[in-house]
C-alpha positions in Angstrom: 52.6 129.0 35.3 55.1 131.5 36.8 52.5 132.5 39.5 51.9 128.8 40.3 55.6 128.1 40.8 55.9 131.1 43.0 53.0 129.9 45.1 54.5 126.4 45.5 57.8 127.8 46.6 56.1 130.0 49.2 54.2 127.0 50.5 57.4 125.0 50.9 59.1 127.9 52.7 56.1 128.2 55.1 56.2 124.5 55.7 59.9 124.7 56.7 59.2 127.6 59.1 56.5 125.7 61.0 58.6 122.5 61.3 57.0 120.4 58.5 58.7 118.6 55.7 57.4 119.3 52.2 54.4 117.2 51.2 55.1 113.8 49.8 55.0 113.2 46.0 51.7 112.7 44.3 50.0 109.5 45.0 51.3 106.6 42.9 50.6 102.9 42.2 53.0 100.5 43.9 53.2 97.0 42.5 53.9 94.2 45.0 54.2 90.5 44.1 54.8 87.7 46.7 55.2 84.0 46.2 53.9 81.6 48.8 56.7 79.1 49.6 56.6 76.0 51.7 60.3 75.4 52.5 62.7 75.1 55.3 64.1 78.2 57.0 66.7 78.8 59.7 65.1 79.9 63.0 68.0 80.4 65.3 71.7 81.4 65.3 72.9 77.8 65.3 71.3 77.0 62.0 68.3 75.0 63.1 65.9 74.4 60.3 62.1 74.6 60.5 59.5 73.5 57.9 58.0 76.9 57.4 55.3 78.4 55.2 56.4 81.9 54.0 56.1 84.7 51.6 59.1 84.6 49.3 61.0 82.2 51.5 61.7 84.4 54.5 60.3 85.0 58.0 59.0 87.6 58.1 58.0 88.5 54.5 59.3 91.6 52.7 58.6 95.1 54.1 56.0 96.9 52.0 56.3 100.7 52.3 53.9 103.2 50.7 52.6 106.7 51.3 49.1 107.7 52.3 47.0 107.9 49.1 49.1 105.3 47.2 47.4 102.4 45.5 48.8 98.9 46.1 48.6 96.6 43.1 49.2 93.2 44.6 49.7 89.7 43.3 50.0 86.5 45.3 51.5 83.5 43.5 50.8 80.0 44.9 53.0 77.6 42.9 51.7 74.2 41.8 54.4 72.6 43.9 52.8 73.7 47.2 50.5 71.4 49.1 48.3 74.0 50.7 46.1 76.9 49.8 47.4 80.3 51.0 46.2 83.9 51.0 47.1 87.4 52.3 45.3 89.7 54.7 46.6 93.3 54.6 45.5 95.1 57.8 45.9 98.3 55.9 43.4 97.3 53.3 39.6 98.1 53.3 38.3 95.5 50.9 36.1 92.3 50.8 37.3 89.5 53.1 35.6 86.9 50.9 37.1 88.3 47.7 40.5 89.9 47.9 41.5 87.9 51.1 40.2 84.6 49.8 42.4 81.5 49.7 44.4 80.7 46.6 44.8 77.0 45.6 48.2 75.6 44.5 48.8 76.5 40.9 46.7 79.7 41.0 47.3 83.4 41.6 45.4 86.2 43.3 45.4 89.8 42.1 43.7 92.8 43.8 44.1 96.5 44.3 43.6 98.6 47.3 44.3 102.2 48.3 46.4 102.9 51.5 44.3 105.6 53.1 45.4 105.6 56.7 48.9 106.2 58.0 50.3 103.6 60.3 52.1 100.3 60.9 50.0 97.4 59.7 50.5 93.6 59.9 49.9 91.4 56.9 49.4 87.6 57.2 48.0 84.5 55.6 44.3 84.0 56.4 43.9 80.5 54.9 42.4 77.8 57.0 43.7 77.0 59.6 44.8 80.6 60.1 46.6 79.9 63.3 49.0 77.4 61.6 49.7 79.6 58.6 50.7 82.5 60.8 52.7 80.4 63.3 54.6 78.8 60.5 55.8 82.1 59.2 53.3 83.8 56.9 53.3 87.4 58.2 55.0 90.7 57.6 54.5 94.5 57.8 53.2 97.2 55.5 54.2 100.7 56.5 51.9 103.5 55.3 53.9 106.8 55.6 52.0 109.9 56.7 52.0 112.8 54.2 54.7 114.8 56.1 56.8 114.9 59.2 55.7 117.3 62.0 57.0 118.6 65.3 55.1 115.9 67.0 56.1 113.2 64.5 59.7 114.3 63.7 61.9 112.7 61.0 64.0 109.9 62.6 67.8 109.4 62.2 67.3 105.7 61.9 64.5 103.2 61.5 64.1 99.5 62.3 61.4 96.9 61.9 61.0 94.3 64.6 58.3 91.6 64.4 57.8 89.2 67.3 56.2 85.8 67.0 55.9 82.5 68.8 57.9 79.4 67.8 56.0 76.1 67.8 58.4 73.3 66.9 55.6 70.9 66.2 54.5 72.6 63.0 51.6 70.2 62.3 49.9 70.5 65.6 47.6 73.5 65.0 45.2 72.3 67.7 48.0 72.9 70.3 48.6 76.3 68.8 45.0 77.2 69.4 45.4 76.3 73.0 48.8 78.1 73.2 50.5 74.9 74.0 53.9 73.7 72.7 55.5 77.0 72.0 59.1 77.0 73.2 60.7 80.3 72.1 60.0 83.8 70.9 61.2 84.9 67.5 62.3 88.4 66.5 62.3 88.8 62.8 62.2 85.1 62.4 64.9 84.0 64.8 65.5 83.2 68.5 67.7 85.9 70.1 68.2 87.3 66.5 70.0 90.4 67.7 71.2 89.5 71.1 74.9 88.3 71.5 74.5 88.8 75.3 72.2 85.8 75.7 73.3 83.9 72.6 77.0 83.8 71.7 76.1 82.6 68.2 74.3 85.9 67.5 76.2 88.2 65.1 73.8 91.0 64.5 72.6 94.0 66.6 70.8 97.3 65.9 73.1 100.4 65.9 72.8 104.1 66.2 75.0 107.0 67.1 74.6 108.6 70.5 71.8 111.2 70.5 70.1 109.9 67.4 66.4 109.4 67.2 65.7 105.7 66.5 62.3 104.8 65.3 61.1 101.2 65.7 58.2 99.9 63.8 57.0 97.0 66.0 54.5 94.3 65.1 53.1 91.6 67.4 52.7 88.6 65.2 52.2 86.2 68.2 49.3 83.8 68.0 47.9 84.3 71.5 50.1 86.6 73.6 50.2 90.4 73.9 53.6 92.1 74.2 54.9 94.4 76.9 57.3 96.4 74.8 60.1 98.0 76.9 63.6 99.5 76.3 65.8 98.5 79.2 68.1 101.4 80.2 66.0 103.8 78.2 62.5 105.4 77.9 60.3 105.6 74.9 60.5 109.3 74.0 57.3 108.8 72.0 54.9 106.1 71.2 52.6 106.4 68.2 49.7 104.0 68.7 49.2 101.9 65.6 51.8 104.1 64.0 49.5 107.0 63.4 51.1 110.4 64.1 47.8 111.6 65.7 48.0 108.9 68.4 51.1 110.2 70.3 52.1 109.4 73.8 55.2 110.9 75.5 57.7 109.4 78.0 56.5 105.8 78.2 58.3 103.0 80.0 56.3 100.0 78.7 53.6 99.9 76.2 51.3 96.9 75.5 50.8 95.8 71.9 47.9 93.3 71.3 48.0 90.3 69.2 48.0 91.4 65.5 48.7 95.0 66.6 51.5 97.3 65.9 52.9 100.7 67.0 55.8 103.0 66.4 58.4 103.6 69.2 60.9 106.4 69.3 64.0 106.3 71.5 66.7 108.9 71.8 69.9 107.9 73.6 72.2 110.4 75.6 74.2 112.4 73.1 77.4 112.8 75.2 78.5 109.1 75.6 78.0 105.6 74.2 75.2 103.5 75.7 73.4 100.2 75.0 69.7 99.3 75.3 68.0 95.9 75.5 64.6 96.2 73.8 62.4 93.4 75.2 59.1 91.9 75.7 58.9 92.5 79.5 56.8 89.3 79.7 59.7 87.2 81.0 58.5 84.0 79.5 59.0 85.6 76.1 62.1 87.7 76.8 64.2 84.9 78.2 63.1 82.6 75.3 64.3 84.9 72.6 62.5 88.3 72.6 65.5 90.5 73.4 67.1 92.9 70.9 70.3 94.8 71.6 70.6 98.4 70.4 74.1 99.8 70.5 74.5 103.6 70.6 78.1 104.4 69.7 80.1 106.9 67.6 81.3 104.3 65.1 77.8 102.9 64.4 77.5 101.4 60.9 76.1 104.3 58.8 74.1 101.9 56.6 72.1 100.3 59.4 68.6 101.6 60.0 68.5 103.5 56.7 67.1 102.8 53.2 66.5 99.1 52.7 68.4 98.2 55.9 65.4 98.7 58.3 64.8 95.0 58.6 68.2 93.3 59.2 68.5 89.7 57.9 
């Protein structure tokens, strides 16, 4: 036992010397429960309500975060009060589409287990028919599968934020128009138009924050129905882009990176350390940006120390 402890301490010391964090804890089982809810939600900073379909009553659903090797023990509840069948499709899961991802009728539950074996940022969404309508009305979210350790190429960030972009179709019943990409009027970021942009919407009260020089890591998901996203930091440059969030898929010094529909990636940005700055993180597709897909990141010495840390990576 003494020899084993000595060996483990030596490994940790070597890991620190070569720029790695210590390995993550042993694989565990993470229990996740979501309830499909058909209820009104607020979709802008003025308080406009929309007849949404959601996981647990919010757009997007909760952030699920696990480590590589963990087992996800999942339960979906579809209350009897709902009118529609619902389901969930975890892009991080390798299972049976006809079994685990099958639709759940009102008054029934679905339980399944899967192992998160690949690091990355993965969308989840409802796959019940018609899928286009279930996603457009708000049934989507993100599951983050952490790599086993940080490395020189994939360094530990100072702050982390989740941003999920989607299209807003006011006519919630017209799924035929959704299929043709007709009738969308705005872009939503984490469920609201100009959610974090007081520049273009005076009613906006929230922004992302960091201190000058901090490494900010953005987990971005494109939950649009039909449109790719040209993800760009105005007044900044992506220091690194990790395609699909996998540390092995690293790009350096990127101005704009395309994220396909139902795709996701990790974006690192580091602001100048010697003075305060601001960035506007946008979909450089102007029809989306000027309809709501703009997020302000303020880099200033008095940045809220709680934002971008712990449970505050998706700001509601």
